N, C-alpha and C positions, 0 to 999 in steps of 0.2 A: 558154163557161164556163172558169173557171180550170183549168188542168191539175192532175191529181193525180199527185204524184211519190212513188214508193215504195209501201209498204203492199200489196204483191202478195199476201201471205198473207191479209190481211183481205178484199181484193177477191175472191179465189178462194173464201173461205169464204161470203161473202154471195151470190156468184153461184151457188154450189152449192145453197144453200138455196132460192134463187129458181128455179133451173132444175128442181129436183126437186119443186117445188110444196109445199115445207115452210117457207115464209118465216114466221118468227115475227112477231107483230103489233107488237112493240116492241123496239127495239135501243138499248142504251146504249153510245154510242161514246165511249171514254175515251182518255186519254193527256195528256201535257204540252201546254201551250199552244203554238200556232204550228206544229203538225206537219201540219195539213191535215184536222182532224176535221170542220169545217164543210163543207169542199170534198167530203170523202167523203160526208157526209150528203146534200148537194145532188145529187151525181152518182148516188148510190144511189137517191134518190127519183125523179130523172128517168128512170133506167133502168127502174124499176118502172112508172111512168106511161106511158112510151113503149112499153115491151114489152106493156102491156095493150092497145095499139092494133094490135099485130101484131108478127111476128118482126123482130128487128133484127140486121143483119149487121155487128156491131162487137164488138171484144173487151172483156173486163172490164166496167167500168161506163160505157163510152163510148156516146154517142148522137150521131149526126151533127147538126151545127148546123142543117141544113136541115129536120130533123124538126119537124113541127108542135108537138109537146110541148116541144121545146127552144126554139123561138121564143117560145112562150107563157111558158115559165119565165124566159127572158131578159128578157122585157118585164114580168115580175112580175104576169102576168094569167092564170096557169093556173087554171081553175075548180076543179080537184080537188086543189089544193095550198094549204096554209097554213103560213107561216113565222112563228114567234113569237120575238121578240127584244126587247131593251130599246128603248123608244121615246125619241125626243128630248124633253127637257123643253119644255113649252109656253113657259116663261119664259126659256129659254136662247137667246141670240143666237149662241152659239158652237157649237151642235150638241151640247151636253152631254146625256148620256143619263140616263134615269131609273135609280134604283138597282136596280130589280127589274122582272121581268115580272109584271104585275098579274093578279089573279083575273079581272078583266073581260076581259082578253085571252084567258085560257084558256076562259072561258065562251063567247067568240066562236067557239070550235070547233064549237058546235052549229049554226052557219050552214052549216058544211061537211057535217055529218052529218045534217042535217034533210032533205036532198034526196038523190036518187040521184046517183051519179057521172055526169059529163057525157061524158067522152071515152073512158073505159075503166072496167072494174069497180073500179079502185083509187082510193083517196083517201089522200093523204100529208100528214103533219104533221111539220115539222122545228122543233125547239126548240133555239135557240143563244143561251145555253146553259141547260140545265135547272137548273144551279147558281144561276141568277139568279131563279128563281121565288120569290115571297113565299110564306109558309107556306100561306095560304088558297088560293093558286093551285096549289100542289103537291097539296093535298087535292082540289081540283076536277079536276086532271088525273088523279088516281088513279082517279076514277070511270070515266073513259074507258078507262084501262088495265085495270081489273077486268072491264069488260064492253065489249070493243072491238067497234065495228060491223063488219060483214062487209067483207072486203077493205080494211081500214084498216091503215096502216103508220105507226108513230111512230118517228122517228129523233131520238134525244135526245143532244145533245152535252154532255159533262161533263168538266170539268177536275179535279174532285175528287169522284168518285162516293161516297167514304166518308162524305161529308157529307149525302148524300141520305137521304130517308126509306127505311128498310129495306123498307117495303111497295112502294115504287116500284122499288127495285133488284130485288126478288124477281119482279117481273112483266116484267122485261126480259131479253133475251139480251145478255150482255156481249160487246162487240167492242173489244178493246184495241189501239190503234194505237201502234206503237213509234217512238222517235226515228229519223230517217232516217239511212241509211248515207251515207258520204262522197260517193259518186258521185251519189246521188239529191239530196243537199243541194246539191252543186255545180250540178246541172242545174236545180233549182228556183231557185237564186239567179241563175243566168245568165239565166233567163227573166224574173225580176223586175227585174233591173238589167243590161240588155244592154250598157250603157256601161261597166260595171266591168271592169277588167283582171284578169289571172289572179292577181296578188298580192292584190288586194282580195277576190276571190272566196275565195281560200285563207284569208285572215284572217276573213272572214265565216263560212266553214264551221267554223273553230275556235271562233269566238265563239258561234255558234248552238247548239253541242252537240246537233246532231240536229234542231233546230227552225228552219226557215226564217223563221218569224214573229219569233222572238227575234233571229235574226241581222239581220233588216231593222230591228228596233227599235234595234239597236246600231250601225247604219251611220253613219259619220261621227263616231263618238265615240272613235276611236283605241283600240278595245278591246285591240288587240295591245299598245299601249304600256302600258295599264293592267295587262294580264296580266304584262308583263315586270317592271313595278314590284313587283307582288305576289310573283312568282317569285323576284326578287332578295332580297326580305325573307325568304322561306322558306328560301332557299339559304344566304345569308350572315348572316342575323340582322340585328339593329339595336342594337348595344351602346350607341350614343350617342343613340338615339331620333331621329336626324336624318332617316332615311328615313320613319319614321312621321309625323313633324311635317310634312315636305314633302308627303306624300301627303294627309294630313288637310287641310292648308291649301288644296291645289289642288282638292279635292273639296268644300270647304265654300262655295265661291263660288256665288252664285245661278245664274250661267250654267252651272255644272257639274252641275246637278241630274240630267240624264239619265245622266251618267257616275257620279254618286253612286249612282243606282238600279242601274246595272250592277254597281258594286262590291258593293253589298249582295247581289246575286244570285250573284256570282262568287267572292267570298271564301270562303263556306262550301263551295262546290263544289270549290275548289282544296284545301281542307283534306281533303275527302272523297277526292279523287284521290290525295293523298299517303298517306292512311291505308291505301288499298288495297295499297300497296307495303310495308307494315310488318306485323310479327308480334308476338305476345306483349304485354308491357307497353307497348311502343311503340305498338302498335295501339290498346290500351285508352286510352292517353293522347291519341292523335290523335282517337279517337271522342269523348272527353270535350270536347276543344277544338271539334270539329265541332258538338256539341250546344250548346255555349255560343254559338258563332258563329251558328248557326241561330236560336237564341232571341233574340240581340241584333238580328240583321238583321230578324226579324219584328217585334220591339218598335219598332225604329226607324221602320218603315213605319206601324205602327198608332198609335204614340204621338207621332209627329213629334218624335223626339229630336234634339238638336243635332248636325248632321252631323259637325262637326269632332271632337267627342268620340267619336262612334260609329266613325268611320274610325280614329282613334288606337287605340281599344280593340281593334277587329277586327284591325288591323295588328299589335298586340301578340300576338294569338293566332297570326298567321302567323309572326311572329318566333320564337315558342316552338318551332316545328317545325324550326328550324335548329340546335338544340342536339344535333348528331350525336355530340358527345363523351360524352353521357350514355347509359348502357345503355338507358334507357327509350325513347330515340329511335333506337336502332339500326335500320338499314334491313334489311328481309328480303331 
């Protein structure tokens, strides 16, 4: 199984509940994308299933690979485990996934609960992610959460818990995973890309902002160069618009789509980082720019706006931060 890096407090909290016999039947595992929530759910589920067969001499959520439960889970054939996730579209030759987890998939849980557990008292359901449930599927799941079968465990991965039905949230114990610290990030990335040198790992750590998954998505996109271009605009401004035009033209190319997506994610984050160093009117103005940047970046994704115009406008917001001569932008 993929190693879990960081998240020691969450691991300790879950283990304490398990060891004391007070394991809640449903856990909502939240946090930004790419920090290991699905891995946490898989390891937690395996630990419960394996522990139900007898004591395990391993720390945290670890289970030895030679354990029968671990072998069955790795083969995707554990009889007491069901994993719900978006399925591949039948008509897709490229492995494109369905837009949601269907109500039929959720109703399929009855196959798990209609018989007694096979290898231990426990039966485990992992949903990755619960954000992907269609409305009818969410209502169907709610019935299981309201009247959970004995020794059932639901591990629900969520990137945006605030969008879930309040009735689902209220029946779950919240377990929030935080972005990884630098050392854990570096360890996770070295494991994922063992051929990367120290300089690339350092760049990926910076680019990932605590999320190994995000860092891996940015690999090979020269995110460090993109960050330098944005930071130059925020530091020196762009009185002739030359920097904005150059950046907009470079990111408007069809081949630059992944870097454009990275820009949409990172430009608002850079504004937020600068805002944290400011006070008073300067802080208020930076927050206003951040809100505008967030709104534009979100609209650009949802409405397929023209990339060159979007980059030019967002870069203008970055350039506005460079006006250090104005009292409203005085640094704290």
